[in-house]
N, C-alpha and C positions, 0 to 999 in steps of 0.2 A: 596771674592771668585771670581775667574775669570769666566766671563760670556761668554759662547761659543754659538753662533747662527749658527747651521748647515744649516739652510735654506738659509740664506744670506752669510754663510761662513765668519763670523766675530768673532774676539776675542776681548772682551772689558775688560780692567783692570782699577782699581781705585788705584791711588797713592796719598797719603796725605802728605803734608809738615807740620810737627808739630814742635813746639818750643815756647820759651817765646816771649813776645811782643817786636817788633822792632829788631828781630834777623836777618831779611832778607828773610823771607819766600815769601812775595809778590814780592820782588825784583828778586828772582829767577824766578818766573813765568813770570814777565815782560821781563826779558832778553830772556827767551826761546821763548816767543811770538814774540819778535822783530827779532830773528834770524831764526826761522823756516819758510820755504816757505809758502806762503799764501794758496796754494792749498792743503797743508797737515795739516793745523791748522784751528781751529774754532775761534769764537769770544771770546775775553777775557772779562770775567764778573768780575768786582771788585767793592765791596762796601766798601769804605774807607772814613775816616774823613779828615779834613785839615792836621792832623798830620800823615797822611798815615797809620792809624791803621785800620785793617780790622774789619768791624762790624760783618759780617756773614761769608762769605768764598769767595775765589777766585776760578774761574773755567777756565780751558784751555784744550780743547780737541785737541789732535794731532794724526796724522796718520803716523806711521813709515814704512809703506809698507806691503808687503806680507810675511807671514811666513808659509811655508808648505801648500801653497794654501789658507790660511786664511788671511783676511785683519786685521791687528793688530791696534786697536784703544786704546788710553790711555786717561784717564780723570785725570787731575791734579787738586788737591784741596789744599787749605790752610785753616787754622783755625784761629780764633781770639786768640791772645796770652794772653789777659787779663784773670785774674782768675775768674772774675764774669761772663764770657761767657762759663763756663764749660758745661752747657747744650747744647750749640751750638756745642762745640768741640766734645762732645760725639755723637751728631747726625751725624756729618760729618764722623765719624769713622765707621759708620755702612756699612758693606760690603766692607771693605778696603782689598786690595791685597798686598800693600807694603807701607812702611813708610820711609820718609826722615826726620830725626831729625836735625833741623838747630839750632846749639848752637852758642851763642855769645862768642867770644874769649876774651872779656875784663874781667879783674879780678873782677870788681864790679858786673858783671852779673852772677857770678858762682852760687849764691844761687837761682836765677830765673831759671837757666838751670836745676839744680837738682830738683827743685819743678816741673817744667814742665815735666821732664822725669818720675818722680814718678806718676804724674797725667796721663801721657800716659799709663803707665802700668796698672793703676787702671781702666781706662775707657775700655781698651782692655779686661781686665778680666771680666768686666760686660757683654760684648758681647760674651764671651766664647773663646777669642783668647789668645794664649800663646805668650808673647813677644819674647821668645827664639826661637820659630818656625816660626814666621812671618818674611818675608824678610824686612830687615831694614838696612839703611845706615846712618851713622852719618857725618854731614858736619860741620866743624869748620869754621864759617864765620867770616868776618871782619879781615882777616889776614893782610890787608894792613894798619891797624891802628897801631900807636905806642903804646908801653907798653902792648901788648897782652900777654897772657899766652903761654907758650910753648906747643907743641903737646904732650909731655910726661906728663905734668901736667894735660892737658885736658883729656887724655886717662885714667889717674889714677883716675880722679874724675867722668868721665861720661861714659867711655867705659871699664868697668871691665869685660865684656863678650868677649872682643876681636872682636867686629864687624868691618866690613870694614868702613873706614873713608876717607875723603878728606878735604884738606885745600882749602878754597875758598874765593873769594871776589866778591860778587854778583853784585856790582855796575859796575865793569869792566868785569865781565864774567869769572873770573878765577875759575875753578873747577865746574862750573854750569852744563855743559853738561856731564862732567865725572861722576858726581853724578847721573844724570838722566839716562845715559846709563847703569850704574851698577845696579840701582834698577829695570830697565826694564828687564835686563838679569836675575836677580834673580827671578823676578815674573814669567817670562816665563819658567824658569827651574823648578820651583816648580809646575807650572801647568802641565808641561810635565811629571814630575815624578808622580804626583797624578793620571794623566790619565793612565800611564803605570802600576802603582801598583793596579789600580782598576781591579778586576776580570771581565773578559769578560763572558757574559752569553752564556752558551752552550745549544744547543737544541738537544736533543736526541730523536729519534723516536723509542721507544720500542714498541714491539707488545702488543697490548691491551690484557690484561688477563681478562677473565670472572670472575666476583666475585664468590667466592665459595658459593654455595647455603647452606643456613643454615637449616639443617634437625633436626627437633626436634625428640627426641626419642619417638617412638610409644609406647603407653601403652600395656602391655602384655595382650593378650586376654586369657580368661579362656577357657580351652579345653572343647569341646562339649561332653556331656556324650553319650557314645555309646549305641544304643538301645539294650535292652535285647533280645537275640535270644531264641525263645522257643525250648525246647527239643523235639525231635521227639516223644517220648513216651507220653509226656504230651499233645502234640497237637492231638494225636489220641484218647486219653482217655477222655479228658475234652471237653465238648461242648463249642463252641465259644459263648461268651456272647454278646448279641446284645444290643447296647446302645439305650435306650429309652429316648425320650425328656420329661422332666417333664411338666405336664399340667400347663398352666398359672393359677395363683390364681386370682380369681375375685377381682376387685377393691372394696374397702369398700364402701357400700352405705351410703349416709348421713342419719342420724336419722330423722324420720318424725316429722314435727313440730306439736305440739298439737293444735287441732282445738279449736277455741274460743267457749266458752259455749254460747248457745243461750240466748238472753235476755228474761226474763219472759214477757209474753204478759200482757198488762194492763187489769185488771179485771174490768168488767163493774160495775160502781158504783150503788149500790142498795139503793134506797131511804128508809130510816127507817121510822118507824111509828112516826108521829109528835105528840108530847104532848104539848098542849098549856100551856102557862105560866099562873099561877093563876091570874085571873083578866083580862086576855087578851081575845080577841074574839076567839071562837072555830072554828074548821074547818081545813081541811088539808092545809098546807103551803109548798110551794116549798122551798127546802133547798138552802140557799145561800152559804153554806160552802161545796160545792161539792168537792173542791180540798182537803179539810181536810179529808172528808169521804173516797175519793179515795185513799189518802195516807195511811189511817188506814187500809183499806182493802188490799192495796198492801203490807203493813207490815205483815198482817196476812197471805197473800199468800206466801210471801217470807220467812216466818218463817219455812215453811215446806221444803224449798230448802236449799242447802248448800250455805252459804254466801261467796262471793269472795271479795278481797280488792276493786275492782272497784265498786261492788254493794254497799259495805258498805259506800264508799265515796259518791256515788250518793244518798244513803238513808239519809246520814247526811245533805247534801245540801237541800234535799226536806223537811226534818224536820225543818231546820232553816227557810226556806221560808214560810212553813205553820204556824209556830209559830209567824212569823213576820206579816203575812197578815190575820190571822184569826180574824173575828169580834167577839165582846162580846155581849151577850143578855142584853137588857135593858128593864125595865118595860115600859109598854105602856103609851102613853101620857094621856089617859083617866084615868088610875089608879092613875097616879101622881096627876092629877087635883082633883080627888075625895079625895085623901089622904090629899092634902093641904086644901082642903075645909073642911074636917072633922077636921083637926088639928086646923084650925081657929075657928071652932065651939066650940070645947072643951076648947080652950083657953079663948074664951069669956064666956063660961059657968062657968068655975071654977076661972075665974079671973087671969089666968096665963099670965104673960107678956113675 
């Protein structure tokens, strides 16, 4: 694709010389470089072996002057002709604007010419180019050698589409510049046609229109009921009723809590009449089991009152403690001593062992 730089007003085009190995592609560029003035050409870059076979590509920038106020610059490339350099040939074809197919006119090179031409079409198709629409010139090189094929035979095998062609001898310069001039002219014409066919952007200043407001349909409102108008006869006969406010109802009062029943007062313990144990010393004795007697009296007093669960539980605890701590009456020591003494006397008297 032709590169146009409007800031520097330059037009840059890329032309690739394609063909089989040793067909004269590098020879074409060397002759152009030797004849073009030094101020209009750049440095020739060539990577070749001892057999003059291009390893990567040859590059020659030239400046052909001004076209419509734009400086026209062309970059001339060649590709390696060997089949195993296909990746390199495909890379050089990227962004190509025109192709010069250099064919060898010798009969034994016809198969290589056909193979190289089909390879060119395949590589261009991978980049999205159509070989029938791309500017292309065929050069039948080595016309100065004996035994070459005729132009009719070459066109019948290589130029079935009727493309423009030239007979050339790159070593002496025959047809070299004719081929270059024609391919430059075809590239510029295509660039001019593509630029003219491209639609120009038109700017129209139309008055700005306010966007139509989107009004949502309002919901239908229910009609208000008309107030009933009193009849004159009714207004005079019937008295006007006065509205009275209802009296507020008192808030419900909480139910009163039942007062706890008073605990029964402990009854003073009454000392019962002491009855001495048979054989023990007489006389009144202070009761050591006052808690038992108090509990018995408390039970008698509480029997006349209504028993509650709390009182029953407390009574059960007191009964348990009184039964656990109540002492038992034992015979006096003196009576036991007399009894043992009497028992020992009778045993001795009757001989009881």
